[in-house]
Structure formats: C-alpha cells, structure tokens
N, C-alpha and C positions, 0 to 999 in steps of 0.2 A: 504493500500500500504506500509506504514512504517513497519507494522508487518510482511508483506511478505518479504520485503527487509532484515529485521532483521533475520528472520528465514533462508533466503538464505545465509546470511553472516555466521550464526552459522553453517549451514551445510557445507559451504566451509571450515571453520576453522577445524571442526571435521574430514572432509574427507582428509585434506591435512597434518595434523600433527598427527603422531602416538602417541607422548607424550600427546598431548591435549586430544586425543581420550581415551587413557588408563586412564589418570588422571580424565577425566570427568566421565567415567562410573564407575570407582572404587569409586570416591567421591560420586557419586549419590547413589551407592549401600550402602556405609557407612552411608550416611544421612538417607536413608530409613530404614536401620537396626536400627540405633539409635532412630529414631522416633517410630518404632514398639516396641523396648525395653522399651522406656520411657512410651509409652501407656500401655503396659502390666504391668509394675511395678506400674504405677499410679492406674490402675484398681485394682491390687492386694492390694495395700496399702489402697485404699478406702474401699474395701471389708472387709479387716481385721479390719480397724479402725471402720467401722460401726458395725461390729459384736461385737467388744470389747465394743463399746459404748452401744449397746443394752444389752450386758451381764452385764455391770455395772449397768444400770438402773434396770434390772431384779433382780440383787442382792440387790440393795437398796429397791426395792419393797418388796421382801421377808422379809427384815429386818423390814420395816414398818409394814407389816402384822403380824409379830411375836411380835411386840412391842405394839400393840394397841388392847384393849379389851373393854368389857362392864362393867361399874362400877355398884355398888349396886343400885344406883338410876336410872339405866337404860341408862345413858349417856355414850358417848365414853370417854375412858381414855387411857393414854399412852404417853410416851415421847421417841420416837425413837432416838437413838444415831447413826448417820451415819458416824461419824468421818470425816466429810468434812466441812470445814469452809464456803464453798460456800452456804451451806444450812442456814447459819446464816446471810449472807450479803444480804441486801434488793436489789431486782431486779438483782440478779446475774445470773438469768436464770436457777438456780437449786432450785427446790422446791419439797416438798412432801405435800400431803393433804389426809385426811380421811374424807369423806363426807357421811352423812346418806342418804340412799336411802328410807328407811321406816321412818315414822314420829316419832317413839318412841325412837330414839337414841340421841336426843338433838342436840347440836351445833356441827359443824365440827371442826376438828383439822387440823392446818396448820403449816408449818415450819416458823421460824422467817423471812426468806427471802421473804416470800410470803405476800405482803402487801394487795393485792386485789385478789379476787377470779378469777380463770381462767376458763372460761366456757368450758364445754365438748360438743362435737358435738353430735347430735342426733344419737341413735343407728341404725336408718334406713340408715344413711349415712355412719357411721363407726361401723359395727356390731361387737359384741364380737365373739371370736372363741369358740371352743368346751370347752376350759378350762376357759371360762368366762373372757378372757383377750382381750385387743385390744391395738394397737400401732399406733399412728398418730402424725402428726406435726400440730402445731398451733402457731400463733403469741403470743409472750410473752409481759408482761407489760413494759419491758425495750426496746422494739423495736426489740428484737432478735427473731429468730425462735427457738422454743423449741420442743424437742421430748418428747412425753408423753407415759408412759407405765401404763396401767390402768387395774384394776381387780375389780369385784364385788363379795363379799363373805358374807356368813352368819356368824355373829360374836356373837350372843347370843343364849341362850337356848330357847328364845321365837321366834326364826326365824327372828331376826332383820338382815337387809342387809345393808352393808356399801360399799362405793366405795373407793378403795385405789388407789392413783395416785402418781407417781414419775415422775418428769419432769427434763430433762437435757438440757443444752444450746447447741442446734444443730449448732448455728452459730459458736461457738468455735470449734466444730469438723470440720466444713467446712473450717474455717480459717486455722486450723492445716493441713488439707489435702491440701489446696491451697499452704500453705507455703512449705510443703514437695514437692509438684509438681514443684514449682518454683525453689527450691533448686536442685531437681533432674534434671530438664531441664538445669539449669545453669552448673552443673557439667558435664552432658552429652555433653553440647555444648562445654565446654572447652576440654573435652576428644575428641569430634569429630574434633575440630579444630586441636588439637595435632595429632590425627590419620591421618587426611587429609594431614597435613604438613609432617608428617613422610612418608606417602604414596607418596606424590609428590617428596620428597627427594629421596626415594628409587627408584621410577620410573626413575627420571632424572639421578640418579647415575647409574642405570642399563642400561640406554640408552646412557651413555657417550661414550662407544666404537663406537657407530654409529656416534656420532659427530666427533670422531677422524677419522673414515673412510671418512666422508664428507670432513673434512679439508684436509686429504691426497689426496683425489680426486681433490679438489680445487687446491692444490699445483701442482698436475700433470697437470691440465688444464692450470695453470698459467706458467708452464714450470720450476718451481723451484724444482720439484722432478720427479723421473722417475718411482717409484714403491710405492705401499702401504707398508710402513715400520712401525714397532712398534709392541709391544705385544698386541694381541687381545684375547678376551675370546674364548672358544672352539666353541661356537655357531656362532661366526663371523669369526673365523680364516679360515674356509673353504671358505667363501665368499671372504675374502681378497686374498687367494691363487688363486681362480678362476679368480679374477679380475687381479691379477698380470700376470697370464698365458695369459689372453686376451690382456693385454697391450704388453707383450712380442711378442705374435703372430702378433699383429697389427704393432709393430715396425719392425718385420721381413718382413711383407708384404710391408711396405713402403720402407725399404731398398732394397728389391728385385726389387721393381718397379723402384726405382731411378737408380739402377745398370743397369736394362734393358734399361731405357731411355738413360743413358750414353753410353751403348754399341751401341744402335741404332744411336745416334749422331756420335759416333766415326766411326762406320762402313760406314756411309753415307758421312762422311767428305771427304774422299779421292776421291770417285766417283764424287762428286760435284766439287772438285778442278780440276779434270781431265776435266770435261765438260767445266768449265770456261776457262781453258787453251786452250782447243781445239777451243772454240769459238773465243778466241783472235787470235789463229793461223790461223783459216779459214779466219777471217776478213770479210770485206764487210757487207752487210745487213744480210746475213745468219749467219755470225759469231756473230754479235751484238745480233741477235735474240736468238742464243744459249746461249750467256753469260747472257742476260737479264732473260731468263727463268731459268737458273741455279741459278742466284742470287735470283729470286723470290721463287724458291724451297727452297733455304737456309733460306730465311726469314720465309716462311711458316713452315719449320721444326723447327726453333728456337721458333716460336710462340707456336706451339703445344707441344713442349718439356716443355716450361714454363707452359703452361696450365696443362699438365699432372702432373708436379711436384706440382703445387698448389692444384690440385684435390686430389692428394695422401696425401697431408698434412692437408687438411681442417678438416677431421674428425679424425685425429690422434693426437699425442701429440702436444700441442701448442708451436710454436716457439716464441721467444721474440726478437724484434728489436726496440731499442731506435729510435724514429722518429726524434728528434731534431738533433742528430748527422748526420743522413743520409741526412736530408734536408740542413744542413749547408754545407756538402761536395758538394751536388748537386748545391747549390747556388754559391759556389766558382768556380766550373767548368764552369757553364753557364755564369757567369760574365766574365770569361777570354775568353770564346769562342765568346761572344757577348758584346764587350766593349761599343758599342753605345747604349745599352739598359740599362735604369735605373731600376735595380732590387731591390725592397723593400721587406724585409723579416721580418715577425712578428711572433715570437715564444713565447709561454707561459713560465712562470717560472716553472710550474709544469712539471715533467718528464712524457711524454706520451710514452707508449710502444705499438707497433703494434704486434698483435697476429698472426704473420706470419714470413716468411723468409725475410732476408735482400734483396736478389736478386729480389724477387717479388715486394717489396716496391720500390726499385730503378727503376725497370722496369716501374712501374706505374708513379712515379714522373718524371722519365726521359722522357717518351713519352709526358706527359702533359707539362713539362717545355720546351722541344724542340719545341713542337707545338706553345706554347705561344711566345717563342723567335722568331720563324719564322714569325709569323703574327703580332707581336707588332710593332707599329709605333715608340715607344720610351720608353715605360714604362710597367713593369710587376710587379705584386704584389703576393707574396707567404705568405700565412697565415696558421698557425696550431692552432687548438683550440679543446677543449674538446667537444665531441658530446653527444647525448642523449642515450637512450636505443636502442640496436640493438640485436634483437633476445632475448636470455636469459642473455646477458651481456651488458657492456657499449661499447662506441665507441669513435673514434677520427675523426676529420674532417680536411681535407686538401683542401684549396681553392687556386686556381691559376687563376689570372686574367690578362688580357692584354688590351691595348688600340687600338687593331687592328680593322678590319672590323666586327669581330664577325660572328656568324652563325644565320641566321634567325630561328625563332622558328619552322617553318614548316620543316626546313631541319636538325634540331638537331638530330632527330631520324636516318636519313640517314647517319649522320656523323660517327656513331659507327658501320656501316655495313662494313664487310670485303672487303677491296680493293676499297671502295667508296671514291673518291676524289672530293671535292666540287670545287676545283680550279686546273685545269690541268697545269697552268702556274708555280706552285710551285713544286719543286722537292719533291719526296716521293713516297711511295708505297700504301698509303691509309690504312695501317695496324695499325698505332699508336693508334688511339682512339679505334679501335676494340680490340687490345691486352689489353688495359687498361680496357675496359668494361668486357672482359672475365675474366681477373684476379680478378677484383673487385667482379664479380659475384661468382667466385669460393670460395672466402672468405666470402660470405654472405653479402657483402657490397652493396653500391649503388653509381652510377655515375650520376650526374645531370649536364647538359649543360644549362647555363642561360646567360642572358645579364648582363655584368659587369657595375658597376658605372663608370668605366674608359672608357666605350664606346665599348669595344670589348667582347671577350668571357670570361665567368666565369665558370670554371670547379670545381665542388664540389664533392669530393670523401669522402665517409664515410666508414671506415674500423673498424673491431673488435679491441677492445683494451684489452691488458693484464695488470694485476696489476703490478705496478712498483716495 
C-alpha cells in the first residue's frame, strides 16, 4: 500500500509540473548514458589491461626460453635477466621457473622471488594448445592470485623436454583495474552531477517566461493588473497576445452587459414611477394594489439587475473591495438607525479584500444587518475573520448574529426562498435573504443559517478573497 501511494504521488508530481517532468526525464537519460559510458570504458580498459598483461608475460616467457639451455653435464643452465625487481623480491607474485619434464635435465631453475614451488595443474584439466603453451590462474604462495603462462619445449640434442613458466601477480592487475573503475565512476559522477545541475538551471531558466506569465495572470486575477505586460520570448509572445485579446474581449462583453443592464433599468424606471403615481391617484384598495405590485416589480428588477451584474463579473477580471472599511461604514449607519440595539463589531488587524464589487458586498451585508437589527431583542454581533480554502483560492468569513427568536433548523432552508416570509407581522418583502443567497452563490461562496450563542440567528457568509 505504501509503495502504491508513493508511486501515485510521483505520478501526480510528474503529471502536474512541466519542469519536474522535463528535468526528471533528461536527468534519467543523462544517468543512463553515463552508466553505459562508464560500463563501456571499464570493459575496454579491462580488455586492454588484460591483453597488455598477457603480452608482458609472453615477452618474459620468450626471454626465459632464450636464456636457458642444457649444460655439458646435461643439466639446465641459464640466468634470465628480466629487468624487473619484482622477480627478485620473495612472494611478490612475479616468478619464473624452468622445470625438467624428462628425468635427464637435473634440478629446476627458479627466480629468487620464488621460495617454494608452485604446482601446475594436470594437462587433462588445462591442456596445452597447438603451440604447446597454456595460460591459467592459480593461487600464489603470498595469498595472491597469479597468472601463469607456460610452455613445454625440447631444449637439448638428446630430446630433453623442459617446462618454462612465467607467473605474474593477477591481483595487482585486478586492483589496478578496480582503482581505475572507481576513479572513472567518481569523475563521471561529478560530471553527471554538474551536467544535471546545468540541465536543471537551463530548464528552469528556459521556463522562467512561463513563471512571468503565471505571475501576470495572478496579478490580473488579483485585480492589480489589466493585461499581460512585459517582454516574452517568441514562443510565448503569441500566447500572451492571444490571452490579452481574450481579456480585452471579455472586458468588452462585461461592459456591454453592464450598459445593457443600465439601459434596461433606466428604460423601466419611468414606467414604474408612472404606475406608482397612478396607483396613488386611483386610491382605495385598487390603487394600493397597483402601487404594491409596482413596488414589488421594482424590487424584483433591482434584485435581478444585481444578480446579472454579479454573474457578469464572476468569471471576468476580479474586483477588489476592502471589507473592513465597508463593514465599518455599515456598522455606523445601522447604529444610528437602531440606537436601542447594542452592536458589537470585531474586525481583524489583517486587511481582508473581497474579490468582488463594493455594491454587491454592501448588498449582502446590508440585507443581513437589516434583518439582524429587525429581529434582535437588544444585541447584534458582527465579526470578520479569515476563512479557509474556497475553490482554487482563499476566502473570508462574515458572521452576523443576533439575540432574537432565530429560525428553526427545519425552516432555515425556506428562509432563503424568494418572497418567503416566516413572520407576516414584520414589514418586508421576503427578498432579503434570497438576494443574499443568490449573490453569494454567484461569487462561488456559501451562506449558512445557524443558531447563535446569543440565542437568535447566526448568518455565516463565506466569500472569495483577493490578495491585499
């Protein structure tokens, strides 16, 4: 399970980051290439070293063969000079020996370094080749592995046969090869680290324009910039131009929508005013009905104009509204309008910015504050705090509580329905909470109606937050 989770995490990292993906694959290829190069060089070095070692032993063997003959008394004689001090040092791993095969050659000749005889394997196990030579490895008297080059030749006129042997320290060769391989891998590791570091630097430096594009888009989302500005490479310049064109087109759509909304409101303003005046002029129950319906139409129109504006802005450029200043103004107005209500305001020291228009924020807070003041027995609390994650960004939370009768949990859902009034004795149209719910929904936020510790209603509004 742990291995599966680890693999899933690695897959997520590789799939989400272009830089990590490119660096991972390029580094993986570089490591594979260096390992292959090191393996090839090591194999070539071993092959060349072993060939050279065998050549040296063969040259020494030829020297020994040329320096040893048969004396007048029929014994072996000769003193090979191989110009190598290792043949003089006891148990150095370098030896030569001439040993009689036939019985009429007397005693064997050996190098000073060879204190004890080194047995030869049976010819059935290591046979001679067509040139009466053989090459094999065997343990040496000093604990080293030695390489033996051996030949059997006729050395006298009477057909006497002698065995010529030259032995080299194979362990020295293996140590030299190992030392070379360690050095090679060390240098290649340093080279690989340097190459990967340069590769990482080159890739990150090459992707820096994308980071600038990301930062520019973040600034646009935060409302601190209107376009992608700055020099970009040729490969990214076309993307930046298309993005700017999309932003401009989006802005034109928003502006056109706002103008159409404004034109609609302006065109309906006069007919609604005429209807309300006519209702007052008619008087009586019929006139009151006309006036009430005209006012309801005006409220519905205001609500849908607000909602249309919020919907047009939600996926366009992000507006920025400081929340503390808006809530302080709202609190001052509500305190003056309701002097009998004790309003407690708690605002954080950190500046919180609403990612939306000021009018929409005031519409949300105004409806909730008006509702709390209307139902409160004597106390209302307004709190602003930092929220958690909301969608792909952060959020802020506005909490408005009162000590009124509150709303039963089973009726909280009905309270945000359009025109639904839970108490007909209180003045109002039943649109306040519905307007708040719609506006909050358009901005991707949430509205929760809960029981307050004060005893009444607790309205918790979560809205998207822009960077200060």
